[in-house]
C-alpha angles and dihedrals in degrees: 000000000000117000131220112239105227132180106232125195122231111276137184117227121193127189147099122319135207129178140190139155090266135025090232089064093059123097094221094168089053090049090053090049091052093046093050090050094049102032096095087069092059112103129207097034118168131181092024091185091077136063128186140211113199122193120195122186123157127194098251140104130289089038112230131177118201125196125191120190110194155107137262116272130185096221142359104215093144125352127187110265096254092060129083130188136215127194107221111209124239120244143090118331130187102230115201119191110209125197115201090221083073093055140282135295094294092058091047094054094040090054093046096049093040088055091049092055092056099035131090088255140084126199107269096203138017096256143074132197133219114207121202124191138153091303090069109091099165134288094277095057110089090205090058117117136190135168132237115207119196119183107232143188130186114271112254091236094048 
């Protein structure tokens, strides 16, 4: 899976957050269910055709993994208490388009991060984003598609 390197503008994502020491300990499906139930309360939404899942995990102790399920908003003047926001920096992103006929989430991320190891790029930040739009039909549909966005910068030795 070869990505497209795309310049992305800064964007504000707002949604519901969960954290744990490890991504495998998170109930991501439950977080999506809760977000879908509560999302109508979220003001300032733009580009309502897309939803995002942001994973943040820095190399530090204690190890923490954060997951935000949300949508793009144009401002965060006042948000309902259950919502958090994250400003996603502008810059180049490796954008991988994954088709579920080629495997599930594990295969998508393995391919993306394997590509990163052998490419001219390093990860620019300790996060990645999953982008879902009308092409996503569910994990059981082989025609289903989602994107993985990884912020990148050229390797110093490249």
